[in-house]
C-alpha positions in Angstrom: 50.8 29.4 -20.7 53.1 27.5 -18.4 52.4 23.8 -18.1 53.7 22.0 -15.1 55.7 18.9 -16.0 55.1 15.9 -13.7 58.1 13.7 -13.4 57.4 10.1 -12.4 59.3 8.9 -9.4 60.4 5.4 -8.4 58.1 3.5 -6.1 59.5 2.0 -2.9 57.7 -0.7 -0.9 58.4 -3.4 1.6 59.3 -6.8 0.1 56.1 -8.3 1.6 54.0 -5.6 -0.2 55.8 -6.3 -3.5 55.2 -10.1 -3.1 51.5 -9.5 -2.1 51.0 -7.5 -5.3 52.8 -10.1 -7.4 50.6 -12.9 -6.1 47.2 -11.2 -5.5 46.9 -7.9 -7.4 43.6 -7.9 -9.2 44.7 -6.2 -12.4 43.1 -2.8 -11.7 46.5 -1.2 -12.2 49.5 -2.2 -14.2 49.9 -5.7 -12.7 47.8 -8.8 -12.3 48.9 -11.2 -9.6 49.6 -14.9 -10.0 46.5 -16.1 -8.2 44.3 -13.4 -9.7 44.9 -14.7 -13.2 42.1 -16.7 -14.9 44.7 -19.4 -15.6 44.5 -22.6 -13.5 47.0 -22.2 -10.6 45.9 -25.1 -8.4 45.2 -28.1 -10.5 42.2 -30.3 -9.9 42.5 -33.9 -11.1 39.7 -35.2 -13.1 39.1 -38.2 -10.8 40.4 -39.5 -7.5 43.4 -41.7 -7.7 42.7 -45.5 -7.3 45.2 -46.1 -4.6 43.8 -49.5 -3.6 44.5 -50.8 -7.1 48.1 -49.5 -7.2 50.8 -52.1 -6.7 53.0 -49.9 -4.5 55.2 -46.9 -4.4 56.5 -47.1 -8.0 53.0 -47.0 -9.4 52.2 -44.0 -7.1 55.2 -42.2 -8.4 54.1 -42.9 -11.9 50.6 -41.5 -11.2 52.2 -38.4 -9.6 54.2 -37.9 -12.8 51.2 -38.3 -15.0 49.2 -35.8 -12.9 52.1 -33.3 -13.1 52.1 -33.6 -16.8 48.4 -32.7 -17.1 48.5 -29.6 -14.8 49.3 -27.0 -17.4 50.0 -23.8 -15.6 48.9 -25.2 -12.2 50.4 -27.0 -9.3 49.1 -29.9 -7.2 48.6 -29.9 -3.4 48.2 -32.8 -1.0 44.5 -32.3 -0.6 44.1 -32.6 -4.4 46.4 -35.7 -4.7 44.5 -37.5 -1.8 40.9 -36.4 -2.5 38.7 -37.1 -0.6 40.8 -38.8 2.1 42.9 -35.8 3.2 39.9 -33.6 3.7 38.0 -36.4 5.4 40.9 -36.8 7.9 40.7 -33.1 8.8 37.0 -33.4 9.1 37.3 -36.3 11.5 39.6 -34.3 13.7 37.3 -31.3 13.7 34.2 -33.5 14.5 36.1 -35.1 17.4 37.0 -31.7 18.8 33.4 -30.4 18.2 31.8 -33.3 20.0 34.1 -32.8 23.0 32.7 -29.4 23.7 30.1 -29.4 26.5 26.8 -28.1 24.9 27.9 -28.2 21.3 26.6 -25.3 19.2 26.2 -25.8 15.5 29.5 -26.5 13.8 31.0 -23.5 12.0 34.2 -23.9 9.9 36.0 -21.1 8.2 38.6 -22.1 5.5 41.1 -19.5 4.5 42.5 -19.9 1.0 40.4 -22.9 -0.1 42.0 -23.6 -3.4 39.5 -25.3 -5.8 37.1 -26.0 -2.9 38.4 -29.6 -2.8 38.8 -29.7 1.0 35.4 -28.1 1.6 33.7 -30.6 -0.8 35.4 -33.6 0.9 34.8 -32.4 4.5 31.2 -31.5 3.9 30.7 -34.8 2.1 32.0 -36.6 5.2 29.5 -34.7 7.4 26.6 -35.4 5.1 27.4 -39.1 4.8 28.4 -40.0 8.4 27.2 -37.1 10.6 23.9 -35.9 9.1 22.8 -34.3 12.3 25.9 -32.1 12.4 25.7 -31.4 8.6 22.0 -30.3 9.0 23.0 -27.2 11.0 26.6 -26.6 10.0 28.0 -23.6 8.3 31.2 -23.7 6.1 32.6 -20.3 5.1 35.5 -19.9 2.6 37.5 -16.7 2.7 39.4 -16.4 -0.6 41.4 -13.4 -1.9 41.4 -14.5 -5.5 38.2 -13.8 -7.4 39.0 -16.7 -9.8 39.5 -19.2 -7.0 36.4 -17.9 -5.1 34.2 -18.6 -8.1 35.7 -22.1 -8.5 35.1 -22.9 -4.9 31.4 -22.0 -5.1 31.0 -24.0 -8.3 32.8 -27.0 -6.9 30.5 -27.2 -3.9 27.4 -26.8 -6.0 28.7 -29.6 -8.3 29.2 -31.8 -5.3 25.6 -31.4 -4.3 26.3 -29.4 -1.1 23.2 -27.5 0.1 23.5 -23.8 -0.6 22.6 -22.9 3.0 25.5 -24.9 4.3 28.3 -22.7 2.7 29.3 -19.2 1.8 32.3 -17.8 -0.1 33.7 -14.4 0.8 36.0 -12.9 -1.8 38.5 -11.0 0.4 41.9 -11.3 2.0 41.9 -13.6 5.1 44.1 -11.0 6.9 41.7 -8.1 6.2 38.7 -10.3 7.0 40.3 -11.4 10.4 41.3 -7.9 11.3 38.1 -6.1 10.4 35.3 -8.6 10.9 33.0 -8.1 13.9 33.8 -10.3 16.9 31.9 -13.6 16.8 31.9 -15.1 20.3 30.8 -18.6 19.5 33.0 -21.6 18.9 34.5 -22.0 15.4 37.2 -24.0 13.5 39.6 -22.0 11.4 41.3 -24.0 8.6 44.2 -23.2 6.2 45.8 -25.9 4.0 48.9 -24.5 2.3 47.9 -21.0 3.2 51.0 -20.1 5.2 53.5 -20.7 2.4 51.8 -18.1 0.2 51.5 -15.4 2.9 54.1 -12.7 2.0 57.1 -12.5 4.3 59.5 -9.7 5.1 63.2 -10.0 4.7 65.4 -8.7 7.5 69.2 -8.5 7.8 71.4 -8.5 10.9 74.1 -5.7 10.9 76.3 -4.1 13.4 74.1 -1.0 13.1 71.0 -3.0 14.0 68.3 -4.9 12.0 67.4 -3.7 8.5 64.4 -4.4 6.4 64.4 -5.2 2.7 62.5 -2.9 0.3 61.9 -3.0 -3.4 62.4 0.1 -5.5 60.5 -0.1 -8.8 61.8 2.3 -11.4 59.8 4.2 -13.9 61.2 1.9 -16.6 59.8 -1.1 -14.8 63.0 -2.3 -13.3 63.2 -3.6 -9.7 66.0 -3.3 -7.2 66.1 -4.7 -3.7 67.5 -2.2 -1.2 68.0 -2.1 2.6 66.9 0.5 5.2 66.7 0.6 9.0 64.0 -1.6 10.5 60.9 0.7 10.8 57.7 -0.9 9.6 55.3 -1.2 12.6 54.0 -4.7 11.9 57.4 -6.0 11.2 58.9 -4.5 14.3 56.2 -6.0 16.4 56.7 -9.4 14.8 60.5 -9.2 15.4 59.9 -8.3 19.0 57.4 -11.2 19.6 60.0 -13.6 18.1 62.8 -11.9 20.0 64.9 -11.7 16.8 67.0 -8.9 18.2 69.5 -11.3 19.6 72.0 -13.4 17.6 71.1 -16.5 19.6 67.6 -16.3 18.3 69.0 -16.4 14.7 71.2 -19.4 15.5 68.2 -21.2 17.0 66.1 -20.5 13.9 68.9 -22.0 11.8 69.0 -25.1 13.9 65.2 -25.5 13.5 65.5 -25.3 9.8 68.2 -27.9 9.6 66.4 -30.3 12.0 63.3 -30.2 9.9 65.1 -31.7 6.9 63.2 -34.8 5.8 66.3 -36.7 4.7 68.2 -39.5 6.3 68.7 -39.1 10.0 72.4 -40.1 9.7 73.1 -36.9 7.7 71.2 -34.6 10.1 74.1 -33.8 12.5 76.2 -32.6 9.6 73.3 -30.5 8.2 72.6 -29.0 11.7 76.3 -28.1 12.2 76.5 -26.6 8.7 73.4 -24.5 9.2 74.6 -23.2 12.6 78.0 -22.3 11.2 76.3 -20.5 8.2 74.6 -18.1 10.7 77.4 -17.8 13.2 80.0 -17.0 10.5 77.9 -14.8 8.2 78.7 -11.1 8.6 75.2 -10.0 7.8 72.8 -13.0 7.9 69.3 -12.6 6.5 66.0 -14.1 7.5 62.5 -14.1 6.1 60.0 -13.2 8.9 56.3 -14.3 8.8 54.8 -10.8 9.3 51.6 -11.6 7.4 51.1 -14.8 9.4 51.5 -12.8 12.6 48.9 -10.3 11.4 46.5 -13.1 10.5 46.9 -14.9 13.9 46.4 -11.6 15.7 43.2 -11.0 13.8 41.9 -14.5 14.3 42.3 -14.3 18.1 40.5 -10.9 18.1 37.6 -11.8 15.7 37.1 -15.4 16.7 38.0 -15.6 20.5 36.7 -19.2 20.8 38.3 -20.6 17.7 40.3 -23.8 17.2 42.9 -23.6 14.4 44.3 -26.1 11.9 47.1 -24.9 9.6 48.9 -27.5 7.4 52.0 -26.6 5.4 55.6 -27.3 4.4 58.0 -27.4 7.3 61.0 -27.7 5.0 61.8 -26.6 1.5 65.2 -26.7 -0.3 67.5 -23.9 0.8 67.8 -21.2 -1.9 70.9 -19.4 -3.3 71.9 -16.6 -1.0 71.5 -18.5 2.2 68.6 -16.5 3.8 66.8 -18.5 6.4 63.2 -19.3 5.3 63.9 -18.2 1.7 61.0 -19.0 -0.6 60.9 -21.3 -3.6 60.0 -19.3 -6.7 58.6 -21.3 -9.6 56.7 -20.7 -12.8 55.5 -23.0 -15.6 56.6 -23.1 -19.2 54.1 -25.5 -20.8 54.4 -28.7 -18.8 57.8 -27.8 -17.4 58.3 -26.3 -14.0 60.9 -23.5 -14.1 62.8 -22.9 -10.9 63.7 -19.2 -10.5 66.5 -20.0 -8.0 64.8 -18.0 -5.2 64.7 -14.7 -7.2 61.7 -13.1 -5.6 61.9 -10.0 -7.9 61.1 -12.3 -10.9 57.6 -12.5 -9.5 56.8 -9.0 -10.9 55.5 -10.6 -14.1 52.6 -12.3 -12.2 53.6 -15.7 -13.5 55.5 -17.0 -10.4 54.4 -18.9 -7.4 56.3 -17.7 -4.3 56.1 -20.1 -1.4 58.0 -20.3 1.9 58.7 -23.1 4.4 57.0 -22.6 7.8 58.9 -22.6 11.0 56.2 -24.1 13.2 58.0 -23.3 16.4 57.9 -19.6 15.4 54.2 -19.9 14.7 53.6 -21.5 18.1 55.4 -18.6 19.7 53.5 -16.0 17.6 50.2 -17.6 18.4 50.8 -17.4 22.2 52.2 -13.9 21.9 49.0 -12.6 20.3 46.8 -14.2 23.0 46.2 -17.8 21.9 45.8 -20.2 24.7 47.7 -23.3 23.4 49.4 -24.5 20.2 51.2 -27.7 19.2 52.8 -29.0 16.1 52.3 -32.5 14.7 53.9 -34.1 11.6 51.4 -34.9 8.9 52.1 -38.6 9.0 51.3 -38.7 12.7 48.1 -36.7 12.2 47.0 -39.0 9.4 47.7 -42.2 11.3 45.3 -41.0 14.0 42.5 -39.5 11.9 42.6 -40.7 8.3 40.7 -43.7 6.9 44.0 -45.2 5.8 42.5 -48.1 3.9 41.4 -45.5 1.3 45.0 -44.6 0.3 46.9 -47.9 1.0 48.4 -49.6 -2.0 48.5 -53.4 -2.5 52.0 -53.7 -1.2 51.1 -51.9 2.0 52.8 -48.6 1.0 50.6 -45.7 1.9 51.6 -42.3 0.4 49.3 -40.4 2.7 51.5 -41.2 5.6 54.8 -42.0 3.8 55.1 -39.2 1.3 55.2 -35.4 1.9 57.4 -36.0 4.9 58.3 -32.3 4.8 54.8 -31.2 6.0 53.3 -30.5 9.5 50.1 -29.2 11.1 49.7 -26.5 13.7 46.8 -27.4 16.0 45.9 -24.5 18.2 43.1 -23.0 20.4 42.4 -19.4 21.2 40.7 -20.1 24.5 40.3 -22.9 26.9 36.9 -21.6 28.0 34.1 -24.2 27.1 36.6 -26.7 25.7 36.7 -30.3 26.5 39.8 -32.3 27.4 42.5 -32.3 24.7 45.3 -34.8 24.4 48.6 -33.2 25.2 52.0 -33.5 23.6 53.6 -32.4 20.4 54.6 -34.1 17.2 
């Protein structure tokens, strides 16, 4: 009897598909993704920090260090550091927008990638305390790809005393949800805090033959190799076209945006801007990370929620990584209390123990949002947003130093609206 011999073949996938599995695979196959692990990935402090009792910046830095030491395998986000004040500021912005609508329908918020549920708990707590008539009919939905985080979100809201009928948690991908959900015509508020940085990106390369896309080949022995092939993926091609990345000028402009977003001293910016521009101009085959997943998400949101308003908060700058690719991610893991920097080596993420997070080019996001049909979009720095909407007395130290507006200077918010129909007046301008 002849027995056919099956020879395993290497698996080849786009870089964004490799990163998606590394972050979110549920463990049904050979891999469990970073956020699918039962380990704590986003740390939740035991109690809110007593900012008003701190002397000043030095004591804030000390508290930061102490929190970092207790995180274990997890990382901290601004909404956790500044609970409940960060969430309440976002809530005050949303309530203001909601009340400006002409015949306001019940408030409906959808948070994508809600971490530990800290923003939801703080925002709903604000509504319950200060806007009980809005709270009584509101609906807060969380769309969370990680089963571990989805369970933590539901538990956090129950522990916070939020009424069960006020919230729901959907354990699914925000992109899949946005692109497959039935169209809901009423007004809604879509929210994502540090969602963009963990959306997988594609890597493209400029060559004399045209653009190329990065793929990862996984050998039968478990090895991983990054390779290049002609640009062909439909979603990536569409994103490149929307961003007009088929011209060298567009790449140079992207390099300048990255340099200008550096949060350092303004006296050094001209040198950094010139250096970044020269890097792209002189590179024979410059590389850029492209936010394909963000484009798919925005496209889905405009389709599924045609009257939504959007709030996305994230890093607008992160340290450049070895290799010089524009928008390269920081790759980090934890070894006990120590954070291990993987020097931008995305392929290290195959072990499911690495966080892979990108800086966001908010100008690109504005262009993508308009390209997929959004009506308007603007970017504001976090400090400016907080000065307008936060209860600053809650995070001000005794010296007057306020970390909510003076720290995390490398973060911004995208404030956008899918349609002007039925909307009240909105202040114009950009941050």
